[in-house]
N, C-alpha and C positions, 0 to 999 in steps of 0.2 A: 504494500500500500504506500502511496506517495505521501510525503510530509505535508501536513496541513498547519503546521505551527509557525512557519516562517515565510509567509508570502511577501513578495516584494511590495514596497509602498506604492500606493495608487497615485499616478501622476495626473490623471484626468478624471475628476469626479463630477463633471458637469451634469451627467444624467442622474446621478444619485441626488444631487442638490435640487434638480428640477423636480424629481419625483417627490421630494419632501416639501416642495413648495417654496424653496429658497430662491433668491434672485440669482440669475446666471448671466454671464457676459454675452451669451447668445443662446439660441435654442440648440440643445444637443440633438443629434440625429443618429439613428440606426435604421436598419431595414429588416423586416421579417423575411426569413429564408435567405439572409444575405450570404450564408455559406450554402451553396447548392448548385443546381444544374446549369445556371446561366454562366457560371465560371468555367472557362476551359480547363483550368487546373483541377477543378473538381471532376469534370467529365473524364479527364485522364486517369484520375484515381479510381473512378468507377469501372474503367476498362479492366483494371487489375483486381478489384474487390467488390463483392456483393454489398448492397446498401446496408443491410443489417450487420454485416461483418465490420463495416466502418463504425457503426454505432457501438458495437460490442468490443472493439479494440481501442483502448484508451489512446495509444500512440497515434492511430489513424484519425480518431475523433478530434484529437488535439490539433493535428496537422490541418485538417479540413476547417476547423473552427477558426484557425489563424489565417486562412487563405484570403478572405476579404480584408482583414486587418492589415495584412502585408501589402496587398494590391492597392488598396485605397489609403495608403499611409497618411495618418493624420486627419482623415476625413470622416471616419466613423468614431462615434463616442461611446460605443459599447460593442461587445462581442456576445454572441449567444451560443451556448454549447451545441455542438452538432449531435443531435439525437432525433427521436421521433416520438410523437404522442402515443404511438401504438406499442411502445415498450411496456405500458401498463397492462393491456390485455395479455401480452406475452408472459409477464410476471404472474398473472392470475391463472395461467395454465393453458391459454389458447395459442394456437399456431397462427402466425401472421407471416405472409410472404410478400415481397415487393416484386411485382411482375413488371418487367420492362414494357413501357408503352401503355400500361394499364393502371399501375399504382398498387396500393395495398390490397391483399386478397386473404380472406380467412377460409381455408378449405372446409372447415367445419364450424359454421357460425351457430349462435344460439337460435334455435327455431321456436321452442316452447319453453316456458319457465322451468320445467323439469330438467332441462338441459344444464341449468346452473349447477345442480348437484353432481352431475356427471363430469362436466368440463372444467369447472372452476375450483381452484384450491380453496379449502375452507379457511386457511390462514396463510397470508402472504408475508414473508420476511423480506422486506426490500433490501436489507443489507446482504442477503444471500442472492436474491434474484436480480437486483439492479446495481450491484457493487461496481460493475463496469462503468456505469454512468458517473458514479461518485468519483471513481479513480480518474476518469477523463476530465472531470471538473477540476479536481485538484491539480492534475498535470497541466491543464490549460492555464490555470491561474499562475502557475510558475512560469510557463512559457510566454505568457503575455508580458511578464516583467513589469506589471503596473501600468501598461500603456492605456488601457481602458478597463472599465468594470466588466465582469462576466455575468451574463444573465442565465439563470436556469429556468426550466419551464415544465409544464404538464398539460395534457389535454383535460378538458372539463368532463365531469361525469356523463352529462347527456350526450356529448359528442362521442365519447368512448363507447357508451352503451349502444349508440346508433351504429357505429362501425361493427361492434361485436354481434349485432343482430342482422344487419344488412349483409355482412360478409365482405364489405368493401365500400367503395363510393356508391352513391345513389342519387338520382335526380328527384325522387319523391319521398324517400325515407318511409315508404308505406309499411314495411315490416316492423320497423322500430316504433312507428306511430300506432300500429295495431296493438303492440304491447301496452303502451301507456293508456290506450282507450279500453282495451279488453282485459288487461291484467295490471291495473294500477298498483295493487298491493305488491305484487312481485316485481314490478318496475321500480318501485321505491326501494325494495330490498336490494335489487341489483345496483341502483344508483348509490345506495348507502355503502355497499361493499366496495364499489369503485372509489367513492369518496375517501374511505379509510386508507386505501392504498395511495391515493393522490396526496393525502396529508403526510403520510410517512415518507413518501418519495420527496416531496418538497422540503421537508425538514432535513432529510439526509443530504439534499443538494446544498443547502445553506451550510451545514456542518462540514461539507466537503470543500466549500469555498465559493459558492455562488453568492454574488453581491446584490442581486435583484432577482425577482421571480415574475414570470408571466403565466397566466392561466388562459388557455385557448379554448373558447367555446365556439369552435369553427362552424358548427351547425345550429347555433342558437336561433338564427333567423328562420329556420324551418319550423319553429314553434310559433304559434300565435301568442298574444299577450297573456291570455289565461293559462295556457299550458306552460309557457315559459316560467310564470310565477310558481307553478306547482312542481315542474320537473327539472328546472334548471336553477333558478335563483336561490332556492333554499340550500342547495349543495354548494353553489359558489360562495354563499355567505358562510357556510360551515367551514369551508376550506380556509378562507382568510382568517377567520376567528381562531380556529384550532391551531393553525400553523404559527400564528403570532403568539398565542398563549403558550404553546409548547416551547418555542424558541426564547421567549422572554426578551432579555437584553440583547440577544443575538439576532433578533428579528431584522429582516431587511425589507426595503420597499417592495410592494407587490402590485402588479398590474393585471387587469382583466380585459380580455378582448372577446366580445360576443358579436361575431360578424352577423350583420343583418338584423340585429335586435334593437333597432332604432328606438322603438317604443319603451325600452327598458332603461334608457340612459339615466333618468333621474334615480331610479331604484339602484342601479349599479353604482351610482356615485355616493350611496348612503350606507353600503354594507361593509366598509372597512378597507377597501383597496385604495392605495395612494394615487394610482394612475388608472384611468379608463382609456383604453385604446379604441379609436373610432374607425369604422370603415368610411367609404367615400360618400355615403348617403347623408352625412351630416354637413351642414355649413358651420364654419367656426362660430359665427354669431349665434346660431341656435344652440349649439353645444355649450357654449359659455353661458348662455342665458339659463339653460336647464340646470347645469351643474353648479352655478353660482359660486365658483371658486373653491368648492369643497375638495376637488381632486385636480390632479394634473391631467391634462388631456394629451393624448398621443395620436399621431396620424397626420393626414388621412388621404393623401393623394392617390387617385385611382392608379393602380400599377400599370394599366394599359396605356397611360399617358407616356410611359417610357418607350413606346413604339411610335410616338407621334412626331419625332424629330426635335431638333434643338429648340426651335421657337416655342413649341407647345410645352416642352419640359420646363423651360425657363419661366414661361407665363404661369403655369399651374403651380410650380414650386414657390414662386414669388407670391402669388395670390394666397397660397396656404399659409406661409410664414407670416405675411402681413396680416392675414385674417386672425390668426391665433395670438399674435404678439410674440415677442422673441425672448423676453428675459424672466418671465415668471409663469410657472405652472403650464409649461408646454414642452413636449418632446416631439420633434419632427420624425415622421415615418411615412410609409405607404399605408393605404387603407386595407391592405391584405399583403400576402407574401409576393415577393418579386417573382415574375413569371420565367419559366425555363429558357425562353429564347430571346430574352432581353439582351441587347448589346451591352457589353461592359462599359463602353463609352457613354451610353445613356445613363447608366447608374452613376458614373463619375460626374457627369454634368449635373445630375440631380443633387448629389452631395455638395458639389462646389457652389451651386446656386443657393442651397439652404444656408451654407456658411456665409456667403456674401450678403444675402438679404438679411440674415439674422444679425450680422454685425451692423448693417445699415439701420435696421429697426432699433437695435440697442442704442446706437448713437443718437437717433432721433428722440428716443424715450428719455435719454439722459439730458439732452438739450432742453426738452420740454420741462423736465424736473428742475433743472438749473434756473430756467426762466421763471418758473413758478416760485422758486425759493427767493429769487431776486425781487419778485413782485411783492412777496410777503414782507421781506426786509425793507423794501422801499416804502 
């Protein structure tokens, strides 16, 4: 096991300060899926290694996590450990394969509630099942040498439950929704079991060296407001409360990203997460009005803009940073993960634009504050 007692000092803490609501010199920026298929160096790694082999091999996970940090030197304000949300179902006893051109596949999904007793472990020891993630986090913290903070993450219970029942991606989630409507009691049992593993996993990530955490409710928007309140929100609230309680003084800032759940923004801002990540269906003005400064907002440019050419990228990134403001309670990001065929030059332009505009806005805000101070003194 790698040493967790002597991590290098952190040189760039912008994102941590932003998450805590402290003033920053500019908006910090990172990108969901920033280590992944759009990078030629990652694609080269995949020629030699299976996706889950990279996840399960700390040396490889560390190498891939650092690829965007090295490529965009000084432009990213955070790294996120290379892993996958589906390591939780694997830890619970299910088989998950990553099929080229198709994505995740469960050869034997949960079909009826009785399958839980057959397929899922009664007790999951994350230190045994997911130690490889913890080792990768610790190794990556050392390899980063304090350049930027390291984010750990987990899939949210509803999203993981849906994968476990659907057997992979789905346009309708009809099988998972059949469960919550036909078998609500058993659905809550499954969600509770997933939640327990998520809590233990997140705690372990922090103890291994993660400096921030994000919970991905990727399929939250497939639920209507009523069903989201019953089958997603309570478990998201449980996770943040239990993780922080267990970690105590070791607790780190936590973010929630519930894609498509625009109707839940107010409630998501009230359950204990420091940061709420937004997809592109929110305007900065409406998001700020709804959350009333209770949380840091993160996001939210449509990833497809990165296909639109230089002019479109600069315009959208500028509009986003100016809309959210640059120096308090904002972290720049995309509104979902970067897509696999985005040119690396487009990503670089996005990051450089966020930096440039963020510094401009910060200077304007400072000038306005100075002018106001002079007016008061005068």
